[in-house]
N, C-alpha and C positions, 0 to 999 in steps of 0.2 A: 478511449477509456471512458467508461460510464461514470456518472457522478457518484454512484455507490462504490464503484471500484476505487475511485480517487479518495473517497472517505475512508475506506478500509486501508488503503495504502498509507494514508496520512497517519492513521492511528497506529498502525504497525511501525511506521517510521518513528513515532514518538516513544516507542519502546513497549507498547502493549503487546501482550501475548495474543495468540489467536483466540484463546479461551476468554481473555478479558475483552477483546473486541466483540466476541460472540455474545457477550452480555448486553450489548447494545440492542435496544428493541428492534425486532424484525430480522435479527441475524442469529445464526447459530455458529458454533465453532466450525462445523463442516462447511457452512456457507462462506465463512471467512477464508478457509483453506481453498475453496473453489475459486473465489475471487482472486486470491493471490496467485494461484496457478495460471489463471487467465491473464493477469497483469504481467507476470513473468514471461509468458508466451508472447503477448502483444508487444512488449518492449524488447524482445529478443535477448532476454537475460537468462542466467542460469540458476539463480537461487534468490532467496529472501534477502540475503545480505546485499546483493547487487541492486535489488529493488530499493532498499533503504538508501543505498549510496546514490541512486538515481534521484531520489527525492531531495537529498542534500545538494546535489549539483543543480537541480532545477530551482531550488530555493535560492541558492547563491546567484544563479543567473538572473532570476527575477529581481533580486535585491540590487544587483548591479545595473539593471536596465531602468531603474527608477530615478 
């Protein structure tokens, strides 16, 4: 996953809409949708909800490993 994809996924996982994330300089709503499609494909997930759940699991795993 690219740093930009990780940034987009993190913002979406915080509850921001694609439109809100698209307000970030250098991004558009369409670009956010593209990144999310690639992330979902890369992680072998089916939808945005699963991607958000993935972030939650990874955060919990990271916190548990410290």
